[in-house]
MARLOKOL-160850 format. One line per field, with one value per residue: x, y, z of N, C-alpha, C in turn; residue number from 1. Coordinates in steps of 0.02 Angstrom, whole numbers, plus 32768, in hexadecimal, padded with zeros to 4 digits. Layout:
# MARLOKOL-160850
n.east <- X | ...
n.north <- Y | ...
n.up <- Z | ...
ca.east <- X | ...
ca.north <- Y | ...
ca.up <- Z | ...
c.east <- X | ...
c.north <- Y | ...
c.up <- Z | ...
i <- NUM | ...
END
This chain:
# MARLOKOL-160850
n.east <- 4E9A | 4E1B | 4D65 | 4CEE | 4C4A | 4BF6 | 4C04 | 4B63 | 4B38 | 4B03 | 4B2D | 4BB0 | 4BE9 | 4B87 | 4BD6 | 4C2B | 4C06 | 4C1E | 4C8C | 4CDB | 4CC9 | 4D19 | 4D64 | 4D2F | 4D2E | 4D98 | 4D7F | 4D2A | 4C84 | 4C21 | 4BCE | 4B58 | 4B61 | 4B09 | 4A90 | 4A30 | 4984 | 495F | 493F | 48EF | 490A | 487E | 483C | 4818 | 481D | 48A2 | 48BD | 4938 | 49BF | 4A28 | 4AA9 | 4AB8 | 4ACB | 4B1A | 4BBF | 4C45 | 4C62 | 4C37 | 4C7D | 4C80 | 4C5B | 4BF3 | 4B8C | 4AF3 | 4A98 | 4A65 | 4A55 | 49EC | 49B7 | 4934 | 492C | 48F6 | 48B8 | 48C7 | 4859 | 47F4 | 47C9 | 4755 | 474A | 47A2 | 47E9 | 4806 | 484C | 48CE | 48F5 | 4925 | 4984 | 49D4 | 49F0 | 49E0 | 496D | 493E | 4906 | 48B8 | 492A | 4991 | 49E4 | 49C3 | 49BA | 4979 | 48F1 | 4927 | 4920 | 4945 | 49C8 | 4A14 | 4A21 | 4AA3 | 4A95 | 4AD2 | 4B38 | 4B45 | 4B03 | 4A61 | 4A2B | 4A25 | 49EF | 49B2 | 499E | 4963 | 4985 | 493C | 4935 | 48E6 | 4894 | 48DF | 491F | 4943 | 49B0 | 49F1 | 4A96 | 4AEE | 4AC4 | 4AF8 | 4B75 | 4C17 | 4BFA | 4B74 | 4B51 | 4B1F | 4B54 | 4BEB | 4C0B | 4C7E | 4D0A | 4CE9 | 4C74 | 4C32 | 4C4A | 4BED | 4B7A | 4B74 | 4B93 | 4B07 | 4AAF | 4AD6 | 4A94 | 4A1F | 49FC | 4A29 | 4A1C | 4AA5 | 4AEA | 4B67 | 4C04 | 4C3C | 4CD0 | 4CDF | 4C9B | 4CE7 | 4D6B | 4D54 | 4D31 | 4DBE | 4E0A | 4DD6 | 4DF3 | 4E72 | 4E9E | 4E7B | 4EC1 | 4E87 | 4E49 | 4DFE | 4E1A | 4E3B | 4E8C | 4E4A | 4E7B | 4E6E | 4EAB | 4F30
n.north <- 4BDC | 4BA9 | 4B9C | 4B3D | 4B14 | 4A81 | 49E9 | 49E6 | 4A53 | 4B12 | 4B52 | 4BA8 | 4B40 | 4B86 | 4BC1 | 4BED | 4C6D | 4CF6 | 4D7A | 4D91 | 4DDE | 4E2C | 4E43 | 4E7E | 4F0C | 4F22 | 4F0A | 4F4C | 4F89 | 4F31 | 4EEB | 4E5B | 4E59 | 4E7B | 4EC6 | 4F2A | 4F5B | 4FC5 | 504B | 5078 | 50CC | 5107 | 5117 | 5097 | 501A | 4F8C | 4F0B | 4EC9 | 4EB5 | 4E8C | 4ECB | 4ECD | 4F1A | 4FB1 | 4F3B | 4F5C | 4FD8 | 5042 | 5094 | 50F5 | 5195 | 51D0 | 515B | 515B | 5128 | 507B | 4FC8 | 4F5C | 4EC5 | 4E7A | 4E2C | 4DAE | 4D54 | 4C9B | 4C58 | 4CA5 | 4C76 | 4BFD | 4B75 | 4ACE | 4A8B | 4AE7 | 4B33 | 4ADD | 4ADD | 4B58 | 4B5E | 4B06 | 4B25 | 4ABD | 4A45 | 49AA | 4939 | 48BC | 4864 | 48D0 | 495C | 4A01 | 4AB7 | 4B15 | 4B7D | 4BFB | 4C7F | 4CA7 | 4CBC | 4C74 | 4C9F | 4C9A | 4C99 | 4D1B | 4D1C | 4D67 | 4DCE | 4E2A | 4DE7 | 4D57 | 4CF8 | 4C68 | 4CAD | 4CEA | 4D3E | 4D98 | 4D8A | 4DC3 | 4E18 | 4EB2 | 4F5C | 500C | 506C | 50D8 | 510A | 512D | 5103 | 5081 | 5054 | 5013 | 5008 | 5019 | 4F95 | 4EF6 | 4E5C | 4E3B | 4DF7 | 4D5D | 4D4D | 4CD3 | 4CA9 | 4D1D | 4CFC | 4C8C | 4CD7 | 4D2E | 4CC2 | 4C8F | 4CF1 | 4D09 | 4CAD | 4CB6 | 4D36 | 4D29 | 4C95 | 4C48 | 4BC0 | 4BA7 | 4B7F | 4B6A | 4B7E | 4BD7 | 4C3B | 4C65 | 4C89 | 4CC8 | 4D49 | 4D48 | 4D6B | 4DEF | 4E23 | 4E37 | 4E6F | 4EF2 | 4F78 | 4FC9 | 4F85 | 4F7B | 4F36 | 4E96 | 4E17 | 4DA7 | 4CFC | 4C9E | 4D05 | 4D31
n.up <- 05AC | 0540 | 0558 | 050B | 04C2 | 04E0 | 0490 | 0411 | 0451 | 0458 | 04C1 | 0536 | 05D9 | 0665 | 06D2 | 067D | 064A | 0678 | 0699 | 0729 | 07A5 | 07E5 | 0782 | 0721 | 070A | 06B6 | 063B | 05BA | 0590 | 0526 | 048F | 04C1 | 0557 | 0609 | 063C | 06B8 | 06E4 | 0673 | 0611 | 058C | 04E4 | 04B4 | 053E | 0581 | 05FB | 0613 | 0670 | 0668 | 05F2 | 0555 | 0506 | 046E | 03D4 | 03D2 | 03A0 | 03D1 | 03C7 | 043B | 0470 | 041E | 0405 | 03AB | 03B7 | 03F6 | 0418 | 043E | 0413 | 0462 | 04A8 | 04F3 | 0592 | 05F5 | 068C | 0695 | 06C2 | 068F | 061A | 05F1 | 05F3 | 0617 | 05BA | 0555 | 05A5 | 05BF | 0559 | 0519 | 0572 | 0555 | 04C8 | 0459 | 03FA | 03FD | 037C | 0331 | 0340 | 0313 | 0337 | 0340 | 0331 | 03B6 | 03E4 | 03A4 | 03A2 | 0423 | 04A0 | 051B | 05C0 | 0647 | 06F6 | 074F | 07BE | 0867 | 084C | 0844 | 07CA | 07D7 | 079D | 0726 | 068C | 05F7 | 0538 | 04CD | 042C | 03D5 | 040E | 03F2 | 042E | 042B | 04AC | 04FD | 04F8 | 055C | 05CE | 05DC | 0623 | 0674 | 0701 | 0700 | 06E3 | 06EA | 06C6 | 0672 | 05E9 | 05BC | 054E | 0519 | 0511 | 04D6 | 0469 | 0451 | 045C | 03DA | 0387 | 039C | 036F | 02F5 | 02B6 | 02E8 | 029B | 0208 | 01F9 | 01EF | 020B | 0266 | 02AB | 0353 | 035C | 02C8 | 02CD | 0352 | 0308 | 02A6 | 02F1 | 0340 | 02DE | 02C9 | 0338 | 0338 | 02D1 | 0315 | 0351 | 03B0 | 0401 | 049E | 0551 | 058F | 0521 | 04CC | 04E2 | 047C | 0424 | 03A8
ca.east <- 4E83 | 4DD6 | 4D2F | 4CD6 | 4C15 | 4C16 | 4BE4 | 4B47 | 4B22 | 4B16 | 4B41 | 4BE3 | 4BBA | 4B7B | 4C10 | 4C62 | 4BEE | 4C30 | 4CBD | 4CF1 | 4CAF | 4D60 | 4D89 | 4D03 | 4D40 | 4DCF | 4D5C | 4CED | 4C44 | 4C20 | 4B9E | 4B50 | 4B5F | 4AD8 | 4A6D | 49E4 | 496A | 4986 | 490F | 4901 | 4902 | 4845 | 4837 | 47F9 | 4855 | 48BC | 48DA | 4980 | 49D0 | 4A6C | 4AB8 | 4AB2 | 4AEB | 4B67 | 4BD7 | 4C71 | 4C62 | 4C07 | 4CA5 | 4C7F | 4C3B | 4BB6 | 4B5C | 4AC8 | 4A58 | 4A7D | 4A0F | 49E9 | 498D | 4903 | 493E | 48C9 | 48CD | 48C3 | 4829 | 47C3 | 47B5 | 4713 | 4760 | 47E0 | 480C | 4817 | 488B | 4901 | 4909 | 4934 | 49C1 | 4A21 | 49F3 | 49C3 | 4949 | 4939 | 48C1 | 48C0 | 4976 | 49B7 | 49F5 | 49A7 | 49B1 | 492A | 48DF | 495F | 491F | 4959 | 4A16 | 4A17 | 4A56 | 4AA5 | 4A9B | 4B13 | 4B48 | 4B44 | 4AD6 | 4A17 | 4A0F | 4A47 | 49B2 | 49B6 | 4987 | 4966 | 4978 | 4911 | 4955 | 4898 | 4891 | 490A | 4906 | 4968 | 49AB | 4A14 | 4AD5 | 4AFF | 4AAD | 4B25 | 4BB9 | 4C31 | 4BF8 | 4B38 | 4B67 | 4B26 | 4B8E | 4C0A | 4C10 | 4CBE | 4D0D | 4CCF | 4C2A | 4C1D | 4C45 | 4BBC | 4B40 | 4B89 | 4B6A | 4AB4 | 4A87 | 4AD9 | 4A80 | 49CD | 49ED | 4A3D | 4A0B | 4AE5 | 4AFF | 4BB3 | 4C12 | 4C5F | 4D25 | 4CD9 | 4C8C | 4D22 | 4DA2 | 4D48 | 4D4F | 4DFE | 4E21 | 4DBB | 4E11 | 4EC1 | 4EA5 | 4E5D | 4EF2 | 4E78 | 4E29 | 4E09 | 4E13 | 4E69 | 4E71 | 4E4B | 4EBE | 4E94 | 4EC3 | 4F6E
ca.north <- 4BA4 | 4BC9 | 4B66 | 4B27 | 4AE1 | 4A38 | 49C6 | 4A15 | 4A9F | 4B39 | 4B88 | 4B7D | 4B3F | 4BB8 | 4BE0 | 4C20 | 4CA4 | 4D4C | 4D90 | 4D8B | 4E23 | 4E49 | 4E63 | 4E9E | 4F5A | 4F1D | 4F03 | 4F8B | 4F74 | 4F1F | 4EB6 | 4E11 | 4E82 | 4E76 | 4F0A | 4F1C | 4FA0 | 4FEB | 508D | 506D | 5106 | 5122 | 5114 | 5057 | 5004 | 4F4A | 4EF1 | 4EBF | 4EB4 | 4E82 | 4EEE | 4EB9 | 4F49 | 4F9B | 4F0B | 4F6E | 5021 | 5048 | 50E3 | 5131 | 51D1 | 51CD | 5140 | 5185 | 50E8 | 5038 | 4F98 | 4F23 | 4E82 | 4E65 | 4DEE | 4DA1 | 4D1C | 4C6D | 4C38 | 4CBC | 4C2D | 4BD2 | 4B1F | 4ABA | 4A6F | 4B15 | 4B45 | 4AB9 | 4ACD | 4B96 | 4B5E | 4ACE | 4B39 | 4A8F | 4A10 | 4969 | 4924 | 4876 | 4852 | 4904 | 4995 | 4A3F | 4AF3 | 4B1E | 4BC8 | 4C14 | 4CC1 | 4CB6 | 4CBC | 4C57 | 4CD3 | 4C80 | 4CCD | 4D4A | 4D0F | 4DA6 | 4E05 | 4E24 | 4DD0 | 4D23 | 4CBB | 4C70 | 4CEE | 4CE6 | 4D76 | 4D73 | 4DB4 | 4DE2 | 4E61 | 4ED7 | 4F9B | 502B | 508A | 5127 | 50F6 | 515C | 50DC | 504D | 5059 | 4FDF | 5015 | 4FEB | 4F5B | 4EAF | 4E35 | 4E4B | 4DB1 | 4D4D | 4D4C | 4C9A | 4CBB | 4D5A | 4CD4 | 4C70 | 4D13 | 4D43 | 4C87 | 4C7E | 4D39 | 4D0B | 4C5D | 4CBF | 4D57 | 4D02 | 4C50 | 4C2D | 4B87 | 4BA4 | 4B38 | 4BA8 | 4B94 | 4BDF | 4C86 | 4C7B | 4C87 | 4D16 | 4D6D | 4D4C | 4D99 | 4E38 | 4E48 | 4E2B | 4EB6 | 4F33 | 4F92 | 4FF5 | 4F61 | 4F84 | 4F0D | 4E60 | 4DFA | 4D52 | 4CD5 | 4C96 | 4D3B | 4D3A
ca.up <- 0596 | 054C | 0555 | 04D3 | 04D0 | 04EA | 0458 | 03E2 | 047E | 0433 | 04F7 | 0566 | 0622 | 0680 | 06EF | 064F | 061E | 068B | 06BF | 0764 | 07B7 | 07F1 | 0743 | 06E2 | 06F5 | 0693 | 0603 | 059C | 057A | 04F1 | 0488 | 04FC | 0590 | 0609 | 065E | 06D5 | 06DB | 0638 | 060A | 052F | 04BB | 04C1 | 0578 | 05A2 | 062D | 061B | 06AC | 0650 | 05AC | 0542 | 04D4 | 0418 | 03B5 | 0397 | 03BA | 0406 | 03D0 | 0464 | 0492 | 03E8 | 041A | 0384 | 03D3 | 0424 | 043B | 0449 | 0400 | 049F | 04A8 | 053D | 05BE | 0619 | 06B1 | 066F | 06CC | 0662 | 05ED | 0610 | 05DF | 0630 | 0596 | 0543 | 05CC | 05B7 | 0503 | 052C | 0599 | 0522 | 0475 | 0411 | 0428 | 03D5 | 036B | 0314 | 0340 | 02FF | 0356 | 0330 | 035C | 03D6 | 03F0 | 0380 | 03AC | 0462 | 04C2 | 056B | 05F2 | 0680 | 073D | 0768 | 080F | 088F | 0835 | 0835 | 078F | 07E7 | 0782 | 06EE | 0649 | 05B1 | 0521 | 0490 | 03F4 | 03AA | 042C | 0409 | 0437 | 044D | 04E0 | 0502 | 0515 | 059E | 0607 | 05D2 | 064F | 06B5 | 0742 | 0709 | 06AE | 0718 | 06B0 | 0630 | 05B1 | 05B5 | 0507 | 04EC | 0516 | 04AA | 0413 | 044C | 045C | 039F | 0353 | 03A3 | 0361 | 02AF | 02AE | 02DD | 0261 | 01CA | 01EE | 01D9 | 0246 | 026D | 02F2 | 0382 | 0347 | 02A1 | 0302 | 0371 | 02D9 | 028F | 0337 | 033E | 028F | 02CE | 0369 | 0328 | 029F | 031D | 0374 | 03D1 | 0428 | 04EC | 0581 | 0586 | 04E2 | 04E7 | 04EC | 0431 | 03F3 | 03A4
c.east <- 4E37 | 4DA3 | 4D18 | 4C85 | 4C28 | 4BE0 | 4BAC | 4B27 | 4B3C | 4B36 | 4B86 | 4BAB | 4BAF | 4BAF | 4C39 | 4C5B | 4C0F | 4C67 | 4CC4 | 4CED | 4CEC | 4D7F | 4D77 | 4D0E | 4D72 | 4DA4 | 4D1F | 4CA0 | 4C45 | 4BE3 | 4B95 | 4B40 | 4B28 | 4AC5 | 4A35 | 49D4 | 4969 | 4937 | 4923 | 48F4 | 48B3 | 4823 | 4813 | 483D | 486D | 48D2 | 4925 | 497F | 4A16 | 4A6C | 4AC9 | 4ADA | 4AE3 | 4B9B | 4C1D | 4C80 | 4C41 | 4C42 | 4C8F | 4C4E | 4BE3 | 4B8F | 4B3D | 4AA3 | 4A89 | 4A3F | 4A23 | 49BD | 496A | 4920 | 4912 | 48D6 | 48B1 | 4884 | 47F0 | 47B0 | 479C | 4722 | 47A3 | 4800 | 4828 | 4852 | 48CB | 4911 | 492A | 4973 | 49EF | 4A1A | 49DA | 4999 | 4955 | 48EC | 48D9 | 4906 | 4999 | 49BE | 49E9 | 49A2 | 496D | 491F | 4915 | 495F | 4938 | 49B1 | 49FA | 4A45 | 4A6C | 4AAC | 4AD6 | 4B07 | 4B65 | 4B2A | 4A7F | 4A07 | 4A3E | 4A11 | 49DD | 497B | 498C | 496D | 494E | 491C | 491C | 4896 | 48D6 | 490B | 4951 | 4979 | 49EE | 4A5E | 4AFA | 4AFD | 4ADA | 4B6F | 4BD2 | 4C15 | 4B8E | 4B1D | 4B49 | 4B44 | 4BAA | 4C26 | 4C61 | 4CBD | 4CD9 | 4C98 | 4C12 | 4C17 | 4C07 | 4B7B | 4B42 | 4B66 | 4B28 | 4AA2 | 4A93 | 4A92 | 4A23 | 49CB | 49E9 | 4A2C | 4A6F | 4AF6 | 4B46 | 4BE4 | 4C3E | 4CAA | 4D0E | 4CCF | 4CD0 | 4D52 | 4D90 | 4D4E | 4D92 | 4E1A | 4E0F | 4DD0 | 4E50 | 4EBF | 4E9F | 4E85 | 4ECD | 4E46 | 4E38 | 4DF9 | 4E3B | 4E58 | 4E70 | 4E68 | 4EBC | 4E9C | 4F08 | 4F8E
c.north <- 4BCD | 4B99 | 4B78 | 4B09 | 4A94 | 4A21 | 49F6 | 4A51 | 4AD5 | 4B7C | 4B67 | 4B68 | 4B87 | 4BE8 | 4C06 | 4C52 | 4CE7 | 4D44 | 4D91 | 4DCA | 4E4C | 4E6D | 4E81 | 4EDF | 4F54 | 4F28 | 4F39 | 4F69 | 4F5F | 4EE7 | 4E66 | 4E33 | 4E89 | 4EBA | 4F0C | 4F60 | 4FD3 | 5018 | 507E | 50C2 | 513B | 5114 | 50D7 | 5047 | 4FBC | 4F40 | 4ED1 | 4EAF | 4EAA | 4EB1 | 4ECE | 4EE1 | 4F84 | 4F65 | 4F20 | 4FC9 | 5050 | 5095 | 5101 | 515B | 51D8 | 5194 | 515D | 5148 | 50AE | 5005 | 4F68 | 4EFF | 4E8E | 4E2B | 4DE4 | 4D5A | 4CE3 | 4C46 | 4C58 | 4C98 | 4C04 | 4B8D | 4B0F | 4AAC | 4AB6 | 4B38 | 4B2D | 4AC1 | 4B20 | 4B83 | 4B3A | 4AFC | 4B02 | 4A5A | 49D6 | 493C | 48EC | 4868 | 4891 | 493A | 49CD | 4A80 | 4B07 | 4B64 | 4BFB | 4C6F | 4CD7 | 4CA0 | 4CA1 | 4C8D | 4CB3 | 4CC2 | 4CE9 | 4D52 | 4D53 | 4DDC | 4DFC | 4E04 | 4D73 | 4CE7 | 4CA4 | 4C94 | 4CBA | 4D2C | 4D58 | 4DB4 | 4DD2 | 4E27 | 4E9D | 4F38 | 4FCA | 5050 | 50C0 | 5103 | 50F6 | 512A | 5089 | 504B | 5024 | 4FE2 | 4FF7 | 4FB8 | 4F11 | 4E70 | 4E38 | 4DFD | 4DA0 | 4D49 | 4D15 | 4C94 | 4CE2 | 4D34 | 4CAF | 4C98 | 4D22 | 4D02 | 4C73 | 4CBB | 4D2A | 4CD1 | 4C87 | 4CFC | 4D44 | 4CB7 | 4C2E | 4C03 | 4B89 | 4B86 | 4B89 | 4BA8 | 4BBD | 4C29 | 4C95 | 4C9B | 4CC5 | 4D46 | 4D7F | 4D76 | 4DE4 | 4E54 | 4E5F | 4E65 | 4EEF | 4F42 | 4FB6 | 4FD0 | 4F67 | 4F4D | 4ED4 | 4E4D | 4DC8 | 4D22 | 4CA8 | 4CB9 | 4D2F | 4D7B
c.up <- 057B | 0536 | 051D | 04DC | 04B2 | 04B2 | 0413 | 041D | 0464 | 0479 | 0521 | 05B6 | 0641 | 06C0 | 06C5 | 0632 | 061D | 06A4 | 06FD | 0770 | 07D3 | 07BA | 0716 | 06D3 | 06C0 | 0645 | 05E7 | 0585 | 0536 | 04DD | 04BA | 0545 | 05B9 | 063D | 0680 | 06D5 | 06A9 | 0619 | 05B2 | 0536 | 04C0 | 04F2 | 059B | 05C1 | 0617 | 0669 | 069B | 0600 | 0596 | 0514 | 04A5 | 03D7 | 03DB | 03B6 | 03EC | 03E6 | 0407 | 047F | 045B | 040B | 03EC | 0380 | 040B | 044B | 0430 | 044C | 0450 | 0492 | 04E1 | 055C | 05F7 | 063F | 068F | 0681 | 06BD | 0632 | 061C | 0630 | 05F5 | 05FC | 055B | 0561 | 05D1 | 056F | 04E7 | 0532 | 0577 | 04D5 | 0452 | 0449 | 03F3 | 03C6 | 0321 | 0307 | 031C | 032F | 0329 | 034E | 0371 | 03EC | 03C8 | 038D | 03F8 | 0471 | 0505 | 058A | 0627 | 06BC | 072C | 07A3 | 0839 | 0878 | 083B | 07F7 | 0796 | 07D3 | 073E | 06BD | 060F | 057F | 04E4 | 045A | 03BD | 03D3 | 0432 | 0404 | 0444 | 0486 | 04DB | 0520 | 0543 | 05DF | 061B | 05EB | 066D | 06EB | 0747 | 06F0 | 06F8 | 0711 | 067E | 061A | 05BC | 0560 | 04DE | 04FF | 04F2 | 0457 | 0422 | 0434 | 0402 | 036F | 0366 | 037C | 030A | 0296 | 02A2 | 029E | 0213 | 01C0 | 01D4 | 0214 | 023F | 02AF | 0310 | 0366 | 02FB | 02A8 | 0327 | 033E | 02BD | 02C3 | 034B | 0309 | 02AF | 02FA | 0368 | 0300 | 02C7 | 0352 | 03AC | 0405 | 046B | 0512 | 0569 | 053D | 0500 | 04CD | 049D | 0408 | 03EB | 0387
i <- 1 | 2 | 3 | 4 | 5 | 6 | 7 | 8 | 9 | 10 | 11 | 12 | 13 | 14 | 15 | 16 | 17 | 18 | 19 | 20 | 21 | 22 | 23 | 24 | 25 | 26 | 27 | 28 | 29 | 30 | 31 | 32 | 33 | 34 | 35 | 36 | 37 | 38 | 39 | 40 | 41 | 42 | 43 | 44 | 45 | 46 | 47 | 48 | 49 | 50 | 51 | 52 | 53 | 54 | 55 | 56 | 57 | 58 | 59 | 60 | 61 | 62 | 63 | 64 | 65 | 66 | 67 | 68 | 69 | 70 | 71 | 72 | 73 | 74 | 75 | 76 | 77 | 78 | 79 | 80 | 81 | 82 | 83 | 84 | 85 | 86 | 87 | 88 | 89 | 90 | 91 | 92 | 93 | 94 | 95 | 96 | 97 | 98 | 99 | 100 | 101 | 102 | 103 | 104 | 105 | 106 | 107 | 108 | 109 | 110 | 111 | 112 | 113 | 114 | 115 | 116 | 117 | 118 | 119 | 120 | 121 | 122 | 123 | 124 | 125 | 126 | 127 | 128 | 129 | 130 | 131 | 132 | 133 | 134 | 135 | 136 | 137 | 138 | 139 | 140 | 141 | 142 | 143 | 144 | 145 | 146 | 147 | 148 | 149 | 150 | 151 | 152 | 153 | 154 | 155 | 156 | 157 | 158 | 159 | 160 | 161 | 162 | 163 | 164 | 165 | 166 | 167 | 168 | 169 | 170 | 171 | 172 | 173 | 174 | 175 | 176 | 177 | 178 | 179 | 180 | 181 | 182 | 183 | 184 | 185 | 186 | 187 | 188 | 189 | 190 | 191 | 192
END
């Protein structure tokens, strides 16, 4: 059974973000996975980051760097209203709902880890980092398949202003995964 965001929300319930720690080893490192203490290609340090690109080719030997988005604690935002809009991903204005802080992706806490606090990724703060550091053992959280759909959906809106539904993005992912005989790890239940 897949979970979907409720109503107009761009995000899943927080409990549906991360693969259970006991099962995470079955999932290869992919787009949207969370890492702590990331050293960038230019030597800078990020407390945490999400992989943005490549999406699923991390196993290729030709990939030497990955593009990551900086992740910060939600409390780094100075204003409570901003924090609420980042968590919701939407805001209400003049009786209508609109995308709020499109450059952000809410990162739910990862239970049992050092990153068990609400966080957010900033798509405007993308940097390169050496791929060799992004291993399953170093990963703090592996996104569920449905959470990855929400990540892709949010990134497509930020980058291209494509306002796609959860179902549209999930259908695109299902077609991509279904056509890929080399897809590693458990397949989503929505791929036939």
